[in-house]
DSSP file (Angstrom, degrees, kcal/mol; ACC not computed):
  #  RESIDUE AA STRUCTURE BP1 BP2  ACC     N-H-->O    O-->H-N    N-H-->O    O-->H-N    TCO  KAPPA ALPHA  PHI   PSI    X-CA   Y-CA   Z-CA
    1    1 A M    >>        0   0    0      0, 0.0     3,-1.0     0, 0.0     4,-0.7   0.000 360.0 360.0 360.0 -40.5   50.2   18.9    9.7
    2    2 A R  H >>  +     0   0    0      1,-0.3     3,-0.7     2,-0.2     4,-0.7   0.828 360.0  61.8 -64.7 -31.2   49.3   17.9   13.2
    3    3 A R  H 34 S+     0   0    0      1,-0.2    -1,-0.3     2,-0.2     3,-0.1   0.755 104.6  48.6 -66.8 -24.5   50.6   14.4   12.6
    4    4 A L  H <> S+     0   0    0     -3,-1.0     4,-2.1     1,-0.1     5,-0.2   0.595  91.5  80.5 -88.0 -14.6   54.1   15.8   11.9
    5    5 A A  H <X S+     0   0    0     -4,-0.7     4,-2.5    -3,-0.7     5,-0.2   0.932  93.7  45.1 -62.6 -47.4   54.2   18.0   15.1
    6    6 A V  H  X S+     0   0    0     -4,-0.7     4,-2.9     2,-0.2     5,-0.2   0.969 114.9  46.2 -66.2 -51.7   55.2   15.2   17.5
    7    7 A P  H  > S+     0   0    0      0, 0.0     4,-2.3     0, 0.0    -1,-0.2   0.884 115.7  47.4 -53.7 -40.1   57.9   13.7   15.3
    8    8 A L  H  X S+     0   0    0     -4,-2.1     4,-2.4     2,-0.2    -2,-0.2   0.902 111.2  49.9 -68.4 -41.3   59.3   17.1   14.6
    9    9 A A  H  X S+     0   0    0     -4,-2.5     4,-2.6    -5,-0.2     5,-0.2   0.944 112.1  49.0 -63.4 -45.1   59.2   18.1   18.3
   10   10 A L  H  X S+     0   0    0     -4,-2.9     4,-2.8     1,-0.2    -2,-0.2   0.917 111.5  49.6 -63.0 -41.2   61.1   14.8   19.2
   11   11 A L  H  X S+     0   0    0     -4,-2.3     4,-2.0    -5,-0.2    -1,-0.2   0.899 111.0  48.6 -62.0 -40.7   63.6   15.5   16.5
   12   12 A A  H  X S+     0   0    0     -4,-2.4     4,-1.5     2,-0.2    -2,-0.2   0.900 112.3  49.4 -64.4 -41.2   64.2   19.0   17.7
   13   13 A L  H  X S+     0   0    0     -4,-2.6     4,-1.0     1,-0.2    -2,-0.2   0.931 111.3  48.3 -65.6 -44.9   64.6   17.8   21.3
   14   14 A A  H  < S+     0   0    0     -4,-2.8     3,-0.3     1,-0.2    -1,-0.2   0.874 112.3  48.5 -65.3 -35.8   67.1   15.0   20.3
   15   15 A T  H  < S+     0   0    0     -4,-2.0    -1,-0.2     1,-0.2    -2,-0.2   0.769 108.1  55.8 -75.4 -22.9   69.3   17.4   18.3
   16   16 A G  H  < S+     0   0    0     -4,-1.5    -1,-0.2    -3,-0.2    -2,-0.2   0.707  97.2  77.2 -82.0 -20.1   69.3   19.9   21.0
   17   17 A C     <  +     0   0    0     -4,-1.0     2,-0.2    -3,-0.3    -3,-0.0  -0.480  60.1  87.8 -87.1 160.0   70.7   17.5   23.6
   18   18 A G  S    S-     0   0    0     -2,-0.1     2,-0.4     2,-0.0     7,-0.1  -0.479  75.7 -66.1 134.1 158.6   74.2   16.4   23.8
   19   19 A G        +     0   0    0      6,-0.4    -2,-0.0    -2,-0.2     0, 0.0  -0.603  40.4 162.4 -82.8 129.7   77.4   17.4   25.4
   20   20 A D        +     0   0    0     -2,-0.4    -1,-0.1     5,-0.0     2,-0.0  -0.198  38.1 133.0-128.9  37.7   79.1   20.6   24.4
   21   21 A D  S >  S-     0   0    0      1,-0.1     3,-1.7     5,-0.0     5,-0.0  -0.104  76.5 -82.0 -85.0-174.2   81.3   20.8   27.4
   22   22 A E  T 3  S+     0   0    0      1,-0.3    -1,-0.1     2,-0.1    -3,-0.0   0.859 128.7  48.2 -56.6 -41.0   85.0   21.5   27.7
   23   23 A N  T 3  S-     0   0    0      3,-0.1     3,-0.5     1,-0.1    -1,-0.3   0.329 121.1-102.3 -92.5  11.8   85.9   17.9   26.9
   24   24 A G    <   -     0   0    0     -3,-1.7    -5,-0.1     1,-0.2    -2,-0.1   0.572  54.6 -86.4  85.8   9.4   83.7   17.6   23.9
   25   25 A G  S    S+     0   0    0     -7,-0.1    -6,-0.4     1,-0.1    -1,-0.2   0.846  78.5 165.2  63.0  35.3   81.0   15.6   25.7
   26   26 A G        -     0   0    0     -3,-0.5     2,-0.1     1,-0.2    21,-0.1   0.127  37.3 -65.4 -75.2-169.1   82.7   12.3   25.0
   27   27 A R        -     0   0    0      1,-0.0    22,-1.3    24,-0.0    23,-1.2  -0.423  40.3-150.4 -81.7 151.8   82.3    8.8   26.4
   28   28 A S  E     -a   50   0A   0     20,-0.2     2,-0.3    21,-0.2    23,-0.2  -0.945  11.0-173.7-123.5 143.8   83.0    7.8   30.0
   29   29 A V  E     -a   51   0A   0     21,-2.3    23,-2.5    -2,-0.4     2,-0.3  -0.967  12.5-142.0-133.9 155.5   84.1    4.4   31.4
   30   30 A S  E     -a   52   0A   0     -2,-0.3     2,-0.3    21,-0.2    23,-0.2  -0.842  16.8-179.0-115.1 152.8   84.5    3.0   34.8
   31   31 A A  E     -a   53   0A   0     21,-2.3    23,-2.5    -2,-0.3     2,-0.2  -0.982  26.8-111.8-147.6 154.5   87.1    0.7   36.2
   32   32 A D  E >   -a   54   0A   0     -2,-0.3     3,-2.2    21,-0.2    23,-0.1  -0.556  47.2 -88.8 -84.5 151.6   88.0   -1.0   39.5
   33   33 A A  T 3  S+     0   0    0     21,-1.2    -1,-0.1     1,-0.3    24,-0.1  -0.327 119.3  24.2 -53.1 140.7   91.0   -0.1   41.6
   34   34 A G  T 3  S+     0   0    0     24,-0.3    -1,-0.3     1,-0.2    25,-0.1   0.451 106.7 111.7  78.9   0.3   93.9   -2.2   40.4
   35   35 A G    <   -     0   0    0     -3,-2.2    25,-2.3     1,-0.0     2,-0.3   0.009  61.7-115.1 -93.3-163.0   92.3   -2.7   37.0
   36   36 A A  E     -f   60   0B   0     23,-0.2     2,-0.3    -3,-0.1    25,-0.2  -0.971  17.6-165.3-138.1 152.6   93.0   -1.6   33.5
   37   37 A V  E     -f   61   0B   0     23,-2.5    25,-2.9    -2,-0.3     2,-0.4  -0.973  13.3-141.2-134.4 152.3   91.4    0.7   30.9
   38   38 A T  E     -f   62   0B   0     -2,-0.3     2,-0.4    23,-0.2    25,-0.2  -0.957  16.4-171.7-117.1 133.8   92.0    1.1   27.2
   39   39 A V  E     -f   63   0B   0     23,-3.2    25,-3.1    -2,-0.4     2,-0.4  -0.968  14.9-140.8-123.7 133.9   91.8    4.5   25.6
   40   40 A A  E     -fG  64  47B   0      7,-2.9     7,-2.0    -2,-0.4     2,-0.5  -0.807  12.5-144.4 -94.6 139.0   91.9    5.1   21.9
   41   41 A A  E     +fG  65  46B   0     23,-2.6    25,-1.8    -2,-0.4    26,-0.3  -0.892  27.4 162.4-102.8 130.1   93.9    8.1   20.5
   42   42 A H  E >   - G   0  45B   0      3,-2.5     3,-1.6    -2,-0.5     2,-0.8  -0.818  53.3 -57.7-130.4 170.0   92.6   10.0   17.5
   43   43 A E  T 3  S-     0   0    0      1,-0.3     3,-0.0    -2,-0.3    28,-0.0  -0.838 121.6 -14.7 -82.0 118.3   93.4   13.4   16.1
   44   44 A Y  T 3  S+     0   0    0     -2,-0.8    -1,-0.3    70,-0.1     2,-0.3  -0.050 122.1  60.2-125.8  72.9   92.7   15.3   18.5
   45   45 A R  E <   -G   42   0B   0     -3,-1.6    -3,-2.5    74,-0.2     2,-0.3  -0.984  59.8-126.2-160.0 161.0   90.7   13.4   21.1
   46   46 A F  E     -G   41   0B   0     74,-0.5    -5,-0.2    -2,-0.3     3,-0.1  -0.840  28.9-125.0-105.8 146.7   90.7   10.5   23.5
   47   47 A D  E    S+G   40   0B   0     -7,-2.0    -7,-2.9     1,-0.3     2,-0.1  -0.921 102.9  24.2-136.7 111.0   87.9    7.9   23.4
   48   48 A P  S    S-     0   0    0      0, 0.0    -1,-0.3     0, 0.0   -20,-0.2   0.589  79.0-175.2 -76.9 160.3   86.8    7.6   26.1
   49   49 A D        +     0   0    0    -22,-1.3    73,-2.2     1,-0.1     2,-0.4   0.317  68.8  57.6-102.8   4.3   87.7   11.0   27.5
   50   50 A R  E     -ab  28 122A   0    -23,-1.2   -21,-2.3    71,-0.2     2,-0.4  -0.969  62.2-174.8-139.8 123.3   86.5   10.4   31.0
   51   51 A L  E     -ab  29 123A   0     71,-2.7    73,-2.9    -2,-0.4     2,-0.5  -0.953   4.1-167.5-116.1 135.1   87.7    7.6   33.3
   52   52 A V  E     -ab  30 124A   0    -23,-2.5   -21,-2.3    -2,-0.4     2,-0.4  -0.991   6.3-167.2-121.8 125.5   86.1    6.9   36.7
   53   53 A V  E     -ab  31 125A   0     71,-3.0    73,-2.7    -2,-0.5     2,-1.6  -0.934  20.5-133.8-117.0 134.1   88.0    4.5   39.0
   54   54 A A  E    S-a   32   0A   0    -23,-2.5   -21,-1.2    -2,-0.4    71,-0.1  -0.623  74.4 -17.7 -89.6  85.0   86.4    3.0   42.2
   55   55 A G  S    S-     0   0    0     -2,-1.6   -21,-0.2   -23,-0.1    71,-0.1  -0.126  84.8 -64.4 108.1 159.3   89.2    3.5   44.7
   56   56 A P  S    S+     0   0    0      0, 0.0     2,-0.3     0, 0.0    45,-0.2  -0.261  73.7  88.4 -77.0 165.6   92.8    4.2   45.0
   57   57 A G  E    S- H   0 100B   0     43,-2.3    43,-3.2   -24,-0.1     2,-0.5  -0.992  80.1 -32.0 146.9-150.8   95.6    1.8   43.8
   58   58 A T  E     - H   0  99B   0     -2,-0.3     2,-0.4    41,-0.2   -24,-0.3  -0.923  52.1-164.1-109.3 128.4   97.5    1.2   40.6
   59   59 A L  E     - H   0  98B   0     39,-2.8    39,-2.5    -2,-0.5     2,-0.6  -0.929   9.9-147.1-112.5 131.8   95.7    1.8   37.3
   60   60 A T  E     -fH  36  97B   0    -25,-2.3   -23,-2.5    -2,-0.4     2,-0.5  -0.895  13.3-164.0 -99.0 124.9   97.0    0.4   34.0
   61   61 A I  E     -fH  37  96B   0     35,-3.1    35,-1.7    -2,-0.6     2,-0.6  -0.946   0.6-162.9-108.2 117.6   96.2    2.7   31.1
   62   62 A R  E     -fH  38  95B   0    -25,-2.9   -23,-3.2    -2,-0.5     2,-0.6  -0.910   5.2-160.4-100.9 120.4   96.5    1.1   27.6
   63   63 A L  E     -fH  39  94B   0     31,-3.1    31,-1.9    -2,-0.6     2,-0.7  -0.905   2.5-164.9-103.6 119.0   96.7    3.7   24.8
   64   64 A R  E     -fH  40  93B   0    -25,-3.1   -23,-2.6    -2,-0.6     2,-1.1  -0.919  15.8-142.1-105.9 113.4   95.8    2.4   21.3
   65   65 A N  E     +f   41   0B   0     27,-2.5    26,-2.8    -2,-0.7    27,-0.2  -0.643  34.2 160.4 -82.1  98.0   97.0    4.9   18.7
   66   66 A E        +     0   0    0    -25,-1.8    -1,-0.2    -2,-1.1   -24,-0.2   0.268  47.9  95.3 -98.9   9.5   94.3    4.9   16.0
   67   67 A G  S    S-     0   0    0    -26,-0.3    24,-0.2     2,-0.2   -25,-0.1  -0.104  83.0-116.5 -87.6-169.5   95.4    8.3   14.6
   68   68 A D  S    S+     0   0    0     22,-0.1     2,-0.2     2,-0.1    -1,-0.1   0.410  94.2  57.9-104.4  -8.7   97.7    9.3   11.8
   69   69 A L  S    S-     0   0    0     20,-0.1    -2,-0.2     1,-0.1     2,-0.2  -0.700  96.3 -87.1-119.0 167.3  100.2   11.0   14.1
   70   70 A A        +     0   0    0     -2,-0.2     2,-0.3    19,-0.1    19,-0.2  -0.526  53.2 175.4 -70.4 145.7  102.3   10.1   17.1
   71   71 A H  B     -I   88   0C   0     17,-1.8    17,-2.3    -2,-0.2     2,-0.3  -0.913  16.3-175.0-143.1 169.9  100.4   10.4   20.4
   72   72 A N        -     0   0    0     -2,-0.3     2,-0.4    15,-0.2    39,-0.2  -0.914  21.7-129.2-151.3 174.8  100.8    9.7   24.2
   73   73 A I        -     0   0    0     -2,-0.3    12,-2.3    13,-0.2     2,-0.4  -0.982  23.1-173.1-135.2 125.7   98.7    9.9   27.3
   74   74 A R  E     -DC  84 108A   0     34,-2.9    34,-2.0    -2,-0.4     2,-0.5  -0.930  14.8-141.7-117.3 139.3  100.0   11.7   30.3
   75   75 A V  E     -DC  83 107A   0      8,-3.3     7,-3.1    -2,-0.4     8,-0.9  -0.903  20.8-173.9-108.5 127.4   98.3   11.9   33.7
   76   76 A L  E     -DC  81 106A   0     30,-2.8    30,-2.5    -2,-0.5     2,-0.4  -0.913  13.5-169.5-118.9 143.8   98.4   15.1   35.6
   77   77 A R  E >  S-D   80   0A   0      3,-2.7     3,-2.2    -2,-0.4    28,-0.1  -0.980  82.8 -16.7-133.1 124.0   97.3   16.0   39.2
   78   78 A D  T 3  S-     0   0    0     -2,-0.4     3,-0.1    26,-0.3    -1,-0.1   0.863 129.7 -54.1  50.2  41.7   97.2   19.6   40.1
   79   79 A G  T 3  S+     0   0    0      1,-0.2     2,-0.5    27,-0.0    -1,-0.3   0.254 114.7 116.6  82.8 -15.3   99.5   20.3   37.1
   80   80 A D  E <   -D   77   0A   0     -3,-2.2    -3,-2.7     1,-0.0     2,-0.4  -0.770  66.6-126.8 -93.5 130.6  102.1   17.8   38.1
   81   81 A E  E     +D   76   0A   0     -2,-0.5    -5,-0.3    -5,-0.2     3,-0.1  -0.582  27.4 176.7 -78.4 128.9  102.7   14.8   35.8
   82   82 A I  E     -     0   0A   0     -7,-3.1    17,-0.3     1,-0.4     2,-0.3   0.460  57.0 -61.7-113.3  -3.8  102.5   11.6   37.7
   83   83 A G  E     +D   75   0A   0     -8,-0.9    -8,-3.3    15,-0.1    -1,-0.4  -0.915  57.2 147.7 152.9-171.2  103.0    9.2   34.7
   84   84 A G  E     -D   74   0A   0     -2,-0.3   -10,-0.2   -10,-0.2    13,-0.2  -0.888  49.3 -44.8 141.8-174.3  101.8    7.9   31.4
   85   85 A T        -     0   0    0    -12,-2.3     2,-0.1    -2,-0.3   -12,-0.1  -0.432  48.0-113.4 -86.7 161.5  103.1    6.6   28.1
   86   86 A Q        -     0   0    0     -2,-0.1     2,-0.2     1,-0.1   -13,-0.2  -0.436  49.5 -85.5 -77.4 167.2  105.9    7.7   25.9
   87   87 A S        +     0   0    0     -2,-0.1     2,-0.3   -15,-0.1   -15,-0.2  -0.582  58.7 177.5 -73.1 139.4  104.9    9.2   22.5
   88   88 A F  B     -I   71   0C   0    -17,-2.3   -17,-1.8    -2,-0.2     4,-0.1  -0.975  28.1 -89.6-147.3 160.8  104.6    6.4   19.9
   89   89 A A    >   -     0   0    0     -2,-0.3     3,-1.1   -19,-0.2   -24,-0.2  -0.087  51.4 -85.3 -68.1 159.6  103.7    5.8   16.3
   90   90 A P  T 3  S+     0   0    0      0, 0.0   -24,-0.2     0, 0.0    -1,-0.1  -0.248 109.5  34.1 -60.9 152.5  100.2    5.1   14.8
   91   91 A G  T 3  S+     0   0    0    -26,-2.8     2,-0.2     1,-0.3   -25,-0.1   0.458  98.0 101.3  83.2   2.3   98.9    1.5   14.8
   92   92 A R    <   -     0   0    0     -3,-1.1   -27,-2.5   -27,-0.2     2,-0.4  -0.703  59.0-143.7-112.5 166.4  100.6    0.6   18.1
   93   93 A T  E     -H   64   0B   0    -29,-0.2     2,-0.3    -2,-0.2   -29,-0.2  -1.000  17.4-176.3-131.4 133.6   99.4    0.2   21.7
   94   94 A E  E     -H   63   0B   0    -31,-1.9   -31,-3.1    -2,-0.4     2,-0.3  -0.918  10.2-146.7-124.6 150.8  101.4    1.2   24.7
   95   95 A S  E     -H   62   0B   0     -2,-0.3     2,-0.3   -33,-0.2   -33,-0.2  -0.868  11.0-174.9-121.3 154.9  100.7    0.8   28.4
   96   96 A A  E     -H   61   0B   0    -35,-1.7   -35,-3.1    -2,-0.3     2,-0.5  -0.992  15.5-145.3-142.9 142.6  101.5    2.8   31.6
   97   97 A R  E     -H   60   0B   0     -2,-0.3     2,-0.4   -37,-0.2   -13,-0.2  -0.948  21.4-174.9-109.7 132.5  100.9    2.0   35.2
   98   98 A V  E     -H   59   0B   0    -39,-2.5   -39,-2.8    -2,-0.5     2,-0.5  -0.980  24.3-130.6-127.3 137.5  100.0    4.9   37.5
   99   99 A R  E     -H   58   0B   0     -2,-0.4     2,-0.4   -17,-0.3   -41,-0.2  -0.795  34.6-169.1 -84.7 120.5   99.5    5.1   41.2
  100  100 A I  E     -H   57   0B   0    -43,-3.2   -43,-2.3    -2,-0.5     3,-0.0  -0.904  15.5-168.1-123.3 146.8   96.3    7.0   41.9
  101  101 A E        -     0   0    0     -2,-0.4    24,-0.2   -45,-0.2   -46,-0.0  -0.795  48.8 -69.0-118.7 162.4   94.7    8.4   45.0
  102  102 A P  S    S+     0   0    0      0, 0.0     2,-0.3     0, 0.0    24,-0.2  -0.246  94.0  62.7 -55.9 138.2   91.1    9.7   45.5
  103  103 A G  E    S- E   0 125A   0     22,-2.2    22,-2.9    -3,-0.0     2,-0.4  -0.915  85.3 -51.4 140.8-167.0   90.6   12.9   43.5
  104  104 A S  E     - E   0 124A   0     -2,-0.3   -26,-0.3    20,-0.2     2,-0.3  -0.868  43.6-178.2-113.0 140.1   90.6   14.4   40.1
  105  105 A Y  E     - E   0 123A   0     18,-2.8    18,-2.0    -2,-0.4     2,-0.4  -0.895  21.1-127.5-131.5 158.6   93.3   14.1   37.4
  106  106 A E  E     -CE  76 122A   0    -30,-2.5   -30,-2.8    -2,-0.3     2,-0.5  -0.901  12.9-153.3-108.6 139.8   93.8   15.5   33.9
  107  107 A L  E     +CE  75 121A   0     14,-2.5    14,-2.5    -2,-0.4     2,-0.3  -0.944  25.9 164.8-110.1 131.4   94.6   13.3   30.9
  108  108 A I  E     -CE  74 120A   0    -34,-2.0   -34,-2.9    -2,-0.5     2,-0.6  -0.959  40.5-127.9-140.1 158.6   96.5   15.0   28.0
  109  109 A C        -     0   0    0     10,-1.5     6,-0.9    -2,-0.3    10,-0.1  -0.963  22.4-165.7 -98.9 117.8   98.5   14.2   24.9
  110  110 A S        +     0   0    0     -2,-0.6     2,-0.4     4,-0.1    -1,-0.1   0.333  47.4 118.8 -91.0   8.7  101.7   16.2   25.3
  111  111 A V  S >  S-     0   0    0    -39,-0.2     3,-2.7   -41,-0.1     4,-0.3  -0.598  90.6 -53.9 -74.6 126.6  102.8   15.9   21.7
  112  112 A G  T 3  S-     0   0    0     -2,-0.4     3,-0.3     1,-0.3     4,-0.1  -0.074 114.3 -26.7  42.7-128.2  103.1   19.4   20.2
  113  113 A D  T 3> S+     0   0    0      1,-0.2     4,-1.6     2,-0.1    -1,-0.3   0.047  98.3 121.2-105.2  25.5   99.9   21.3   20.6
  114  114 A H  T <4>S+     0   0    0     -3,-2.7     5,-2.3     1,-0.2     3,-0.2   0.881  74.0  50.6 -58.7 -43.0   97.6   18.3   20.8
  115  115 A A  T >45S+     0   0    0     -6,-0.9     3,-1.5    -3,-0.3    -1,-0.2   0.896 110.0  50.7 -63.9 -38.0   96.2   19.1   24.2
  116  116 A E  T 345S+     0   0    0      1,-0.2    -1,-0.2     2,-0.1    -2,-0.2   0.812 105.5  57.6 -66.4 -26.2   95.4   22.7   23.1
  117  117 A L  T 3<5S-     0   0    0     -4,-1.6    -1,-0.2    -3,-0.2    -2,-0.2   0.413 135.0 -85.9 -82.6   1.2   93.6   21.2   20.1
  118  118 A G  T < 5S+     0   0    0     -3,-1.5     2,-1.9    -4,-0.2   -72,-0.3   0.498  82.4 137.8 113.8   6.8   91.3   19.2   22.4
  119  119 A M      < +     0   0    0     -5,-2.3   -10,-1.5   -74,-0.2     2,-0.3  -0.535  44.4 114.1 -88.7  77.5   93.2   16.0   23.2
  120  120 A K  E     + E   0 108A   0     -2,-1.9   -74,-0.5   -76,-0.2     2,-0.3  -0.905  34.9 166.9-138.8 163.9   92.3   16.0   26.8
  121  121 A G  E     - E   0 107A   0    -14,-2.5   -14,-2.5    -2,-0.3     2,-0.3  -0.918  25.5-112.5-159.1-175.4   90.3   14.0   29.3
  122  122 A T  E     -bE  50 106A   0    -73,-2.2   -71,-2.7    -2,-0.3     2,-0.4  -0.954   9.6-159.1-133.5 155.8   89.7   13.4   33.0
  123  123 A L  E     -bE  51 105A   0    -18,-2.0   -18,-2.8    -2,-0.3     2,-0.5  -0.995  11.2-168.4-131.1 122.6   90.3   10.7   35.5
  124  124 A E  E     -bE  52 104A   0    -73,-2.9   -71,-3.0    -2,-0.4     2,-0.5  -0.962   4.6-163.1-117.3 128.1   88.2   10.6   38.7
  125  125 A V  E      bE  53 103A   0    -22,-2.9   -22,-2.2    -2,-0.5   -71,-0.2  -0.954 360.0 360.0-111.0 121.5   89.2    8.4   41.6
  126  126 A K              0   0    0    -73,-2.7   -72,-0.2    -2,-0.5    -1,-0.1   0.417 360.0 360.0 -93.3 360.0   86.4    7.9   44.0
């Protein structure tokens, strides 16, 4: 019985860890100012759901729609939309260029109630 104690403790520790935050504890990627990032759209999440950009400039966001529904990605700062893609059908990829300054931004899919269902993310410019 003692031989099982350590593996069971490690298993309990591993299953207890993980993100359960507002954005679903998803993946994060970093990019350089003036660079590009690719985000996959699924029902009802972005992957990655957190983007970190090193410095201000123009960022190209490529949204690859891997879902079964139309999706888009819109970039908001303080509730104001600053850019993003139009809504488009599954199986396609669309791009948008947005001018970003240091600070925090929200990423959403504005199709129907997708954002309310969890299709959100963050963009942080350092």
